[in-house]
PDB file of N, CA, C and O in Angstrom:
ATOM      1  N   MET A   1     -96.511  18.278 232.206  1.00  0.00           N
ATOM      2  CA  MET A   1     -96.083  16.950 232.534  1.00  0.00           C
ATOM      3  C   MET A   1     -97.288  16.155 233.032  1.00  0.00           C
ATOM      4  O   MET A   1     -98.052  16.638 233.868  1.00  0.00           O
ATOM      5  N   LYS A   2     -97.456  14.945 232.523  1.00  0.00           N
ATOM      6  CA  LYS A   2     -98.513  14.062 232.995  1.00  0.00           C
ATOM      7  C   LYS A   2     -97.901  13.053 233.960  1.00  0.00           C
ATOM      8  O   LYS A   2     -96.759  12.624 233.798  1.00  0.00           O
ATOM      9  N   ILE A   3     -98.690  12.687 234.967  1.00  0.00           N
ATOM     10  CA  ILE A   3     -98.217  11.727 235.960  1.00  0.00           C
ATOM     11  C   ILE A   3     -99.386  10.850 236.380  1.00  0.00           C
ATOM     12  O   ILE A   3    -100.537  11.288 236.359  1.00  0.00           O
ATOM     13  N   SER A   4     -99.090   9.605 236.762  1.00  0.00           N
ATOM     14  CA  SER A   4    -100.160   8.664 237.097  1.00  0.00           C
ATOM     15  C   SER A   4    -100.773   8.923 238.470  1.00  0.00           C
ATOM     16  O   SER A   4    -101.924   8.558 238.710  1.00  0.00           O
ATOM     17  N   GLY A   5    -100.017   9.551 239.376  1.00  0.00           N
ATOM     18  CA  GLY A   5    -100.527   9.815 240.720  1.00  0.00           C
ATOM     19  C   GLY A   5    -101.726  10.756 240.674  1.00  0.00           C
ATOM     20  O   GLY A   5    -101.697  11.759 239.961  1.00  0.00           O
ATOM     21  N   ARG A   6    -102.770  10.446 241.421  1.00  0.00           N
ATOM     22  CA  ARG A   6    -103.977  11.261 241.407  1.00  0.00           C
ATOM     23  C   ARG A   6    -104.138  12.102 242.663  1.00  0.00           C
ATOM     24  O   ARG A   6    -104.953  13.025 242.685  1.00  0.00           O
ATOM     25  N   ASN A   7    -103.382  11.803 243.699  1.00  0.00           N
ATOM     26  CA  ASN A   7    -103.480  12.549 244.948  1.00  0.00           C
ATOM     27  C   ASN A   7    -102.482  13.701 244.925  1.00  0.00           C
ATOM     28  O   ASN A   7    -101.349  13.562 245.387  1.00  0.00           O
ATOM     29  N   LYS A   8    -102.908  14.827 244.389  1.00  0.00           N
ATOM     30  CA  LYS A   8    -102.052  16.001 244.245  1.00  0.00           C
ATOM     31  C   LYS A   8    -102.504  17.051 245.241  1.00  0.00           C
ATOM     32  O   LYS A   8    -103.632  17.537 245.164  1.00  0.00           O
ATOM     33  N   LEU A   9    -101.638  17.403 246.171  1.00  0.00           N
ATOM     34  CA  LEU A   9    -101.981  18.339 247.226  1.00  0.00           C
ATOM     35  C   LEU A   9    -101.127  19.600 247.099  1.00  0.00           C
ATOM     36  O   LEU A   9     -99.900  19.533 247.168  1.00  0.00           O
ATOM     37  N   GLN A  10    -101.777  20.744 246.915  1.00  0.00           N
ATOM     38  CA  GLN A  10    -101.065  22.020 246.829  1.00  0.00           C
ATOM     39  C   GLN A  10    -100.639  22.413 248.240  1.00  0.00           C
ATOM     40  O   GLN A  10    -101.490  22.570 249.116  1.00  0.00           O
ATOM     41  N   ALA A  11     -99.356  22.573 248.472  1.00  0.00           N
ATOM     42  CA  ALA A  11     -98.834  22.813 249.817  1.00  0.00           C
ATOM     43  C   ALA A  11     -97.770  23.906 249.788  1.00  0.00           C
ATOM     44  O   ALA A  11     -97.320  24.335 248.726  1.00  0.00           O
ATOM     45  N   THR A  12     -97.380  24.343 250.984  1.00  0.00           N
ATOM     46  CA  THR A  12     -96.327  25.337 251.154  1.00  0.00           C
ATOM     47  C   THR A  12     -95.195  24.713 251.955  1.00  0.00           C
ATOM     48  O   THR A  12     -95.433  24.105 252.999  1.00  0.00           O
ATOM     49  N   VAL A  13     -93.973  24.859 251.476  1.00  0.00           N
ATOM     50  CA  VAL A  13     -92.818  24.331 252.197  1.00  0.00           C
ATOM     51  C   VAL A  13     -92.610  25.145 253.469  1.00  0.00           C
ATOM     52  O   VAL A  13     -92.514  26.372 253.424  1.00  0.00           O
ATOM     53  N   LYS A  14     -92.540  24.445 254.612  1.00  0.00           N
ATOM     54  CA  LYS A  14     -92.298  25.098 255.900  1.00  0.00           C
ATOM     55  C   LYS A  14     -90.832  24.986 256.305  1.00  0.00           C
ATOM     56  O   LYS A  14     -90.268  25.914 256.886  1.00  0.00           O
ATOM     57  N   GLU A  15     -90.216  23.840 255.993  1.00  0.00           N
ATOM     58  CA  GLU A  15     -88.849  23.592 256.450  1.00  0.00           C
ATOM     59  C   GLU A  15     -88.199  22.541 255.559  1.00  0.00           C
ATOM     60  O   GLU A  15     -88.862  21.623 255.078  1.00  0.00           O
ATOM     61  N   VAL A  16     -86.895  22.687 255.346  1.00  0.00           N
ATOM     62  CA  VAL A  16     -86.102  21.693 254.631  1.00  0.00           C
ATOM     63  C   VAL A  16     -84.903  21.362 255.518  1.00  0.00           C
ATOM     64  O   VAL A  16     -84.110  22.240 255.861  1.00  0.00           O
ATOM     65  N   VAL A  17     -84.780  20.081 255.885  1.00  0.00           N
ATOM     66  CA  VAL A  17     -83.673  19.640 256.735  1.00  0.00           C
ATOM     67  C   VAL A  17     -82.827  18.668 255.926  1.00  0.00           C
ATOM     68  O   VAL A  17     -83.257  17.554 255.628  1.00  0.00           O
ATOM     69  N   LYS A  18     -81.624  19.101 255.575  1.00  0.00           N
ATOM     70  CA  LYS A  18     -80.746  18.268 254.751  1.00  0.00           C
ATOM     71  C   LYS A  18     -79.843  17.395 255.607  1.00  0.00           C
ATOM     72  O   LYS A  18     -79.266  17.851 256.593  1.00  0.00           O
ATOM     73  N   GLY A  19     -79.731  16.125 255.212  1.00  0.00           N
ATOM     74  CA  GLY A  19     -78.772  15.207 255.792  1.00  0.00           C
ATOM     75  C   GLY A  19     -77.653  14.989 254.790  1.00  0.00           C
ATOM     76  O   GLY A  19     -77.487  15.779 253.861  1.00  0.00           O
ATOM     77  N   ALA A  20     -76.891  13.933 254.968  1.00  0.00           N
ATOM     78  CA  ALA A  20     -75.792  13.640 254.050  1.00  0.00           C
ATOM     79  C   ALA A  20     -76.303  13.243 252.670  1.00  0.00           C
ATOM     80  O   ALA A  20     -75.742  13.656 251.655  1.00  0.00           O
ATOM     81  N   VAL A  21     -77.366  12.444 252.632  1.00  0.00           N
ATOM     82  CA  VAL A  21     -77.904  11.944 251.370  1.00  0.00           C
ATOM     83  C   VAL A  21     -79.386  12.299 251.210  1.00  0.00           C
ATOM     84  O   VAL A  21     -79.830  12.663 250.121  1.00  0.00           O
ATOM     85  N   MET A  22     -80.141  12.189 252.301  1.00  0.00           N
ATOM     86  CA  MET A  22     -81.579  12.419 252.256  1.00  0.00           C
ATOM     87  C   MET A  22     -81.929  13.744 252.930  1.00  0.00           C
ATOM     88  O   MET A  22     -81.162  14.275 253.734  1.00  0.00           O
ATOM     89  N   ALA A  23     -83.093  14.257 252.585  1.00  0.00           N
ATOM     90  CA  ALA A  23     -83.595  15.500 253.185  1.00  0.00           C
ATOM     91  C   ALA A  23     -85.042  15.300 253.602  1.00  0.00           C
ATOM     92  O   ALA A  23     -85.779  14.528 252.988  1.00  0.00           O
ATOM     93  N   LYS A  24     -85.435  16.001 254.646  1.00  0.00           N
ATOM     94  CA  LYS A  24     -86.825  15.999 255.100  1.00  0.00           C
ATOM     95  C   LYS A  24     -87.434  17.322 254.660  1.00  0.00           C
ATOM     96  O   LYS A  24     -86.909  18.391 254.970  1.00  0.00           O
ATOM     97  N   VAL A  25     -88.543  17.242 253.938  1.00  0.00           N
ATOM     98  CA  VAL A  25     -89.248  18.432 253.477  1.00  0.00           C
ATOM     99  C   VAL A  25     -90.577  18.472 254.228  1.00  0.00           C
ATOM    100  O   VAL A  25     -91.425  17.597 254.053  1.00  0.00           O
ATOM    101  N   VAL A  26     -90.750  19.485 255.058  1.00  0.00           N
ATOM    102  CA  VAL A  26     -91.964  19.652 255.850  1.00  0.00           C
ATOM    103  C   VAL A  26     -92.831  20.676 255.130  1.00  0.00           C
ATOM    104  O   VAL A  26     -92.374  21.764 254.777  1.00  0.00           O
ATOM    105  N   MET A  27     -94.103  20.303 254.916  1.00  0.00           N
ATOM    106  CA  MET A  27     -95.012  21.157 254.160  1.00  0.00           C
ATOM    107  C   MET A  27     -96.298  21.383 254.934  1.00  0.00           C
ATOM    108  O   MET A  27     -96.688  20.562 255.765  1.00  0.00           O
ATOM    109  N   ASP A  28     -96.951  22.496 254.657  1.00  0.00           N
ATOM    110  CA  ASP A  28     -98.262  22.795 255.220  1.00  0.00           C
ATOM    111  C   ASP A  28     -99.301  22.586 254.137  1.00  0.00           C
ATOM    112  O   ASP A  28     -99.192  23.141 253.043  1.00  0.00           O
ATOM    113  N   TYR A  29    -100.317  21.776 254.447  1.00  0.00           N
ATOM    114  CA  TYR A  29    -101.433  21.565 253.536  1.00  0.00           C
ATOM    115  C   TYR A  29    -102.721  21.858 254.301  1.00  0.00           C
ATOM    116  O   TYR A  29    -103.191  21.029 255.081  1.00  0.00           O
ATOM    117  N   LYS A  30    -103.278  23.025 254.077  1.00  0.00           N
ATOM    118  CA  LYS A  30    -104.537  23.437 254.708  1.00  0.00           C
ATOM    119  C   LYS A  30    -104.500  23.263 256.229  1.00  0.00           C
ATOM    120  O   LYS A  30    -105.473  22.816 256.837  1.00  0.00           O
ATOM    121  N   GLY A  31    -103.365  23.624 256.833  1.00  0.00           N
ATOM    122  CA  GLY A  31    -103.238  23.535 258.279  1.00  0.00           C
ATOM    123  C   GLY A  31    -102.713  22.209 258.785  1.00  0.00           C
ATOM    124  O   GLY A  31    -102.408  22.083 259.971  1.00  0.00           O
ATOM    125  N   ASP A  32    -102.601  21.223 257.921  1.00  0.00           N
ATOM    126  CA  ASP A  32    -102.037  19.929 258.295  1.00  0.00           C
ATOM    127  C   ASP A  32    -100.585  19.864 257.826  1.00  0.00           C
ATOM    128  O   ASP A  32    -100.206  20.503 256.845  1.00  0.00           O
ATOM    129  N   THR A  33     -99.786  19.087 258.538  1.00  0.00           N
ATOM    130  CA  THR A  33     -98.375  18.955 258.199  1.00  0.00           C
ATOM    131  C   THR A  33     -98.144  17.694 257.385  1.00  0.00           C
ATOM    132  O   THR A  33     -98.577  16.607 257.769  1.00  0.00           O
ATOM    133  N   LEU A  34     -97.461  17.846 256.262  1.00  0.00           N
ATOM    134  CA  LEU A  34     -97.026  16.722 255.432  1.00  0.00           C
ATOM    135  C   LEU A  34     -95.512  16.687 255.496  1.00  0.00           C
ATOM    136  O   LEU A  34     -94.868  17.735 255.538  1.00  0.00           O
ATOM    137  N   VAL A  35     -94.934  15.491 255.504  1.00  0.00           N
ATOM    138  CA  VAL A  35     -93.480  15.353 255.526  1.00  0.00           C
ATOM    139  C   VAL A  35     -93.077  14.379 254.428  1.00  0.00           C
ATOM    140  O   VAL A  35     -93.635  13.287 254.316  1.00  0.00           O
ATOM    141  N   ALA A  36     -92.108  14.782 253.624  1.00  0.00           N
ATOM    142  CA  ALA A  36     -91.581  13.915 252.567  1.00  0.00           C
ATOM    143  C   ALA A  36     -90.088  13.722 252.778  1.00  0.00           C
ATOM    144  O   ALA A  36     -89.377  14.652 253.159  1.00  0.00           O
ATOM    145  N   ALA A  37     -89.627  12.519 252.527  1.00  0.00           N
ATOM    146  CA  ALA A  37     -88.189  12.225 252.552  1.00  0.00           C
ATOM    147  C   ALA A  37     -87.743  12.079 251.106  1.00  0.00           C
ATOM    148  O   ALA A  37     -88.168  11.156 250.411  1.00  0.00           O
ATOM    149  N   ILE A  38     -86.889  12.987 250.653  1.00  0.00           N
ATOM    150  CA  ILE A  38     -86.382  12.953 249.280  1.00  0.00           C
ATOM    151  C   ILE A  38     -84.869  13.139 249.321  1.00  0.00           C
ATOM    152  O   ILE A  38     -84.315  13.499 250.360  1.00  0.00           O
ATOM    153  N   THR A  39     -84.205  12.900 248.210  1.00  0.00           N
ATOM    154  CA  THR A  39     -82.757  13.049 248.192  1.00  0.00           C
ATOM    155  C   THR A  39     -82.354  14.522 248.257  1.00  0.00           C
ATOM    156  O   THR A  39     -83.094  15.407 247.827  1.00  0.00           O
ATOM    157  N   VAL A  40     -81.176  14.757 248.798  1.00  0.00           N
ATOM    158  CA  VAL A  40     -80.624  16.120 248.832  1.00  0.00           C
ATOM    159  C   VAL A  40     -80.461  16.635 247.406  1.00  0.00           C
ATOM    160  O   VAL A  40     -80.697  17.814 247.140  1.00  0.00           O
ATOM    161  N   ASP A  41     -80.060  15.759 246.490  1.00  0.00           N
ATOM    162  CA  ASP A  41     -79.934  16.165 245.082  1.00  0.00           C
ATOM    163  C   ASP A  41     -81.261  16.702 244.550  1.00  0.00           C
ATOM    164  O   ASP A  41     -81.279  17.693 243.820  1.00  0.00           O
ATOM    165  N   SER A  42     -82.375  16.054 244.910  1.00  0.00           N
ATOM    166  CA  SER A  42     -83.688  16.520 244.453  1.00  0.00           C
ATOM    167  C   SER A  42     -84.033  17.876 245.047  1.00  0.00           C
ATOM    168  O   SER A  42     -84.571  18.742 244.357  1.00  0.00           O
ATOM    169  N   VAL A  43     -83.722  18.064 246.332  1.00  0.00           N
ATOM    170  CA  VAL A  43     -83.957  19.365 246.975  1.00  0.00           C
ATOM    171  C   VAL A  43     -83.199  20.451 246.234  1.00  0.00           C
ATOM    172  O   VAL A  43     -83.743  21.517 245.945  1.00  0.00           O
ATOM    173  N   GLU A  44     -81.941  20.172 245.932  1.00  0.00           N
ATOM    174  CA  GLU A  44     -81.112  21.175 245.251  1.00  0.00           C
ATOM    175  C   GLU A  44     -81.564  21.396 243.816  1.00  0.00           C
ATOM    176  O   GLU A  44     -81.588  22.535 243.348  1.00  0.00           O
ATOM    177  N   ASP A  45     -81.926  20.319 243.100  1.00  0.00           N
ATOM    178  CA  ASP A  45     -82.410  20.456 241.720  1.00  0.00           C
ATOM    179  C   ASP A  45     -83.680  21.306 241.662  1.00  0.00           C
ATOM    180  O   ASP A  45     -83.852  22.112 240.748  1.00  0.00           O
ATOM    181  N   LEU A  46     -84.576  21.119 242.651  1.00  0.00           N
ATOM    182  CA  LEU A  46     -85.824  21.872 242.693  1.00  0.00           C
ATOM    183  C   LEU A  46     -85.657  23.248 243.332  1.00  0.00           C
ATOM    184  O   LEU A  46     -86.529  24.109 243.210  1.00  0.00           O
ATOM    185  N   GLY A  47     -84.532  23.446 244.011  1.00  0.00           N
ATOM    186  CA  GLY A  47     -84.300  24.722 244.688  1.00  0.00           C
ATOM    187  C   GLY A  47     -85.299  24.957 245.813  1.00  0.00           C
ATOM    188  O   GLY A  47     -85.728  26.089 246.035  1.00  0.00           O
ATOM    189  N   LEU A  48     -85.674  23.892 246.527  1.00  0.00           N
ATOM    190  CA  LEU A  48     -86.703  24.003 247.562  1.00  0.00           C
ATOM    191  C   LEU A  48     -86.240  24.825 248.747  1.00  0.00           C
ATOM    192  O   LEU A  48     -85.120  24.675 249.236  1.00  0.00           O
ATOM    193  N   LYS A  49     -87.143  25.711 249.203  1.00  0.00           N
ATOM    194  CA  LYS A  49     -86.865  26.534 250.379  1.00  0.00           C
ATOM    195  C   LYS A  49     -88.188  26.898 251.030  1.00  0.00           C
ATOM    196  O   LYS A  49     -89.231  26.861 250.378  1.00  0.00           O
ATOM    197  N   PRO A  50     -88.157  27.253 252.319  1.00  0.00           N
ATOM    198  CA  PRO A  50     -89.385  27.634 253.004  1.00  0.00           C
ATOM    199  C   PRO A  50     -90.134  28.739 252.244  1.00  0.00           C
ATOM    200  O   PRO A  50     -89.536  29.685 251.730  1.00  0.00           O
ATOM    201  N   GLY A  51     -91.451  28.585 252.195  1.00  0.00           N
ATOM    202  CA  GLY A  51     -92.294  29.548 251.496  1.00  0.00           C
ATOM    203  C   GLY A  51     -92.651  29.142 250.084  1.00  0.00           C
ATOM    204  O   GLY A  51     -93.591  29.685 249.503  1.00  0.00           O
ATOM    205  N   ASP A  52     -91.915  28.193 249.521  1.00  0.00           N
ATOM    206  CA  ASP A  52     -92.212  27.745 248.158  1.00  0.00           C
ATOM    207  C   ASP A  52     -93.570  27.061 248.098  1.00  0.00           C
ATOM    208  O   ASP A  52     -93.943  26.311 249.000  1.00  0.00           O
ATOM    209  N   GLN A  53     -94.304  27.333 247.019  1.00  0.00           N
ATOM    210  CA  GLN A  53     -95.557  26.641 246.744  1.00  0.00           C
ATOM    211  C   GLN A  53     -95.199  25.395 245.939  1.00  0.00           C
ATOM    212  O   GLN A  53     -94.533  25.492 244.908  1.00  0.00           O
ATOM    213  N   VAL A  54     -95.636  24.228 246.405  1.00  0.00           N
ATOM    214  CA  VAL A  54     -95.295  22.963 245.751  1.00  0.00           C
ATOM    215  C   VAL A  54     -96.542  22.097 245.621  1.00  0.00           C
ATOM    216  O   VAL A  54     -97.582  22.394 246.209  1.00  0.00           O
ATOM    217  N   THR A  55     -96.427  21.047 244.860  1.00  0.00           N
ATOM    218  CA  THR A  55     -97.461  20.028 244.779  1.00  0.00           C
ATOM    219  C   THR A  55     -96.901  18.755 245.376  1.00  0.00           C
ATOM    220  O   THR A  55     -95.895  18.230 244.900  1.00  0.00           O
ATOM    221  N   ALA A  56     -97.551  18.256 246.421  1.00  0.00           N
ATOM    222  CA  ALA A  56     -97.156  16.987 247.031  1.00  0.00           C
ATOM    223  C   ALA A  56     -97.947  15.890 246.331  1.00  0.00           C
ATOM    224  O   ALA A  56     -99.178  15.905 246.325  1.00  0.00           O
ATOM    225  N   LEU A  57     -97.233  14.944 245.745  1.00  0.00           N
ATOM    226  CA  LEU A  57     -97.875  13.824 245.069  1.00  0.00           C
ATOM    227  C   LEU A  57     -97.815  12.614 245.991  1.00  0.00           C
ATOM    228  O   LEU A  57     -96.744  12.238 246.466  1.00  0.00           O
ATOM    229  N   VAL A  58     -98.969  12.008 246.240  1.00  0.00           N
ATOM    230  CA  VAL A  58     -99.042  10.873 247.154  1.00  0.00           C
ATOM    231  C   VAL A  58     -99.447   9.644 246.368  1.00  0.00           C
ATOM    232  O   VAL A  58    -100.515   9.609 245.755  1.00  0.00           O
ATOM    233  N   LYS A  59     -98.594   8.640 246.388  1.00  0.00           N
ATOM    234  CA  LYS A  59     -98.912   7.369 245.737  1.00  0.00           C
ATOM    235  C   LYS A  59     -98.523   6.269 246.717  1.00  0.00           C
ATOM    236  O   LYS A  59     -97.354   5.895 246.806  1.00  0.00           O
ATOM    237  N   ALA A  60     -99.487   5.763 247.437  1.00  0.00           N
ATOM    238  CA  ALA A  60     -99.230   4.777 248.477  1.00  0.00           C
ATOM    239  C   ALA A  60     -99.312   3.363 247.918  1.00  0.00           C
ATOM    240  O   ALA A  60    -100.162   3.058 247.082  1.00  0.00           O
ATOM    241  N   THR A  61     -98.415   2.509 248.393  1.00  0.00           N
ATOM    242  CA  THR A  61     -98.475   1.103 248.010  1.00  0.00           C
ATOM    243  C   THR A  61     -99.203   0.284 249.060  1.00  0.00           C
ATOM    244  O   THR A  61     -99.581  -0.862 248.817  1.00  0.00           O
ATOM    245  N   GLU A  62     -99.398   0.881 250.232  1.00  0.00           N
ATOM    246  CA  GLU A  62    -100.224   0.224 251.243  1.00  0.00           C
ATOM    247  C   GLU A  62    -100.852   1.291 252.131  1.00  0.00           C
ATOM    248  O   GLU A  62    -100.364   2.418 252.211  1.00  0.00           O
ATOM    249  N   MET A  63    -101.933   0.920 252.790  1.00  0.00           N
ATOM    250  CA  MET A  63    -102.599   1.838 253.702  1.00  0.00           C
ATOM    251  C   MET A  63    -102.982   1.057 254.943  1.00  0.00           C
ATOM    252  O   MET A  63    -103.411  -0.094 254.864  1.00  0.00           O
ATOM    253  N   MET A  64    -102.823   1.692 256.079  1.00  0.00           N
ATOM    254  CA  MET A  64    -103.211   1.067 257.341  1.00  0.00           C
ATOM    255  C   MET A  64    -104.366   1.844 257.935  1.00  0.00           C
ATOM    256  O   MET A  64    -104.490   3.051 257.730  1.00  0.00           O
ATOM    257  N   VAL A  65    -105.221   1.135 258.681  1.00  0.00           N
ATOM    258  CA  VAL A  65    -106.335   1.763 259.376  1.00  0.00           C
ATOM    259  C   VAL A  65    -106.209   1.405 260.844  1.00  0.00           C
ATOM    260  O   VAL A  65    -105.976   0.248 261.194  1.00  0.00           O
ATOM    261  N   MET A  66    -106.363   2.400 261.697  1.00  0.00           N
ATOM    262  CA  MET A  66    -106.270   2.183 263.136  1.00  0.00           C
ATOM    263  C   MET A  66    -107.503   2.767 263.795  1.00  0.00           C
ATOM    264  O   MET A  66    -107.935   3.867 263.453  1.00  0.00           O
ATOM    265  N   LYS A  67    -108.065   2.036 264.734  1.00  0.00           N
ATOM    266  CA  LYS A  67    -109.254   2.529 265.432  1.00  0.00           C
ATOM    267  C   LYS A  67    -108.975   2.613 266.911  1.00  0.00           C
ATOM    268  O   LYS A  67    -109.850   3.007 267.683  1.00  0.00           O
TER     269      LYS A  67
END
């Protein structure tokens, strides 16, 4: 599959917290924590569970800088 996003981070799923519609997927990327909010349907379609190796795709529409 080809995708336009260029920020592909190989990560490990640490936790999946399902809500009524949305789910929080917590991942470890080289010791840093990444968190994604995706639909529960997507979690179930992908069969996501702790320990899974995944690719986190990051495509930001804005970026903030704080000093």
